[in-house]
C-alpha positions as CSV (number, residue, x, y, z in Angstrom):
1,K,-75.6,110.3,122.7
2,A,-77.8,111.3,120.5
3,V,-81.3,112.2,119.5
4,A,-83.2,112.6,116.1
5,V,-86.4,113.8,114.7
6,R,-88.9,113.0,112.1
7,G,-92.0,114.3,110.7
8,S,-95.1,112.2,109.1
9,R,-94.5,113.3,106.0
10,G,-90.9,112.3,106.1
11,K,-88.4,109.3,105.5
12,T,-85.8,110.2,107.2
13,W,-84.8,110.9,110.4
14,L,-83.1,114.7,111.4
15,Q,-79.8,114.9,113.7
16,M,-81.0,117.5,116.8
17,T,-78.0,119.4,118.1
18,R,-78.5,120.5,122.4
19,N,-78.7,124.5,122.3
20,W,-79.1,125.0,126.6
21,G,-80.3,122.4,129.4
22,A,-82.4,120.6,128.0
23,N,-83.6,122.2,125.0
24,W,-82.9,120.7,121.8
25,Q,-83.6,122.2,118.2
26,S,-83.0,120.8,114.7
27,S,-82.2,123.0,110.8
28,G,-85.1,120.8,109.6
29,D,-89.2,123.1,108.5
30,L,-91.8,120.0,110.4
31,R,-93.8,122.8,110.9
32,G,-98.2,120.7,111.1
33,Q,-96.5,117.5,110.4
34,R,-97.3,115.2,113.7
35,L,-93.1,114.6,115.5
36,S,-91.4,111.5,116.5
37,F,-87.8,110.9,117.9
38,R,-85.5,107.9,118.4
39,V,-83.1,108.7,121.0
40,T,-79.8,106.8,121.1
41,L,-78.3,106.2,124.6
42,L,-74.2,105.7,125.4
43,D,-74.4,101.6,125.6
44,R,-75.9,102.8,121.8
45,K,-78.9,101.5,122.6
46,T,-81.2,102.9,120.5
47,L,-85.6,103.7,121.3
48,T,-88.0,104.9,119.0
49,F,-90.7,107.0,120.0
50,L,-92.7,107.5,117.4
51,N,-96.2,110.5,116.6
52,V,-95.7,111.4,120.4
53,V,-96.3,114.7,119.0
54,P,-99.9,115.9,117.3
55,S,-99.3,118.3,114.2
56,S,-100.8,121.1,116.6
57,W,-97.8,121.9,118.1
58,W,-96.6,124.8,118.6
59,F,-93.0,126.3,119.1
60,G,-92.2,126.3,123.9
61,Q,-94.7,123.6,124.4
62,T,-94.1,120.4,125.9
63,F,-94.7,116.6,125.3
64,S,-94.9,113.4,127.6
65,S,-94.9,110.1,126.0
66,R,-95.2,106.7,128.1
67,G,-91.8,105.2,126.8
68,Q,-89.6,105.0,129.3
69,F,-85.1,104.1,128.8
70,F,-83.0,103.9,132.2
């Protein structure tokens, strides 16, 4: 239902929008920061994945996490 991202230098979650297929975007400038994600499902269950992307990331990369949801 919703995805948010937070950079390692930030304290607030930034809502993300889906721009095509599985691609999501945020209006924040998060370059050079570790990234954490918060996913809210239709049943309102929220899962948080902390620091799953290193600060050395660049646009176009993909990452995986051990975190799972159903």
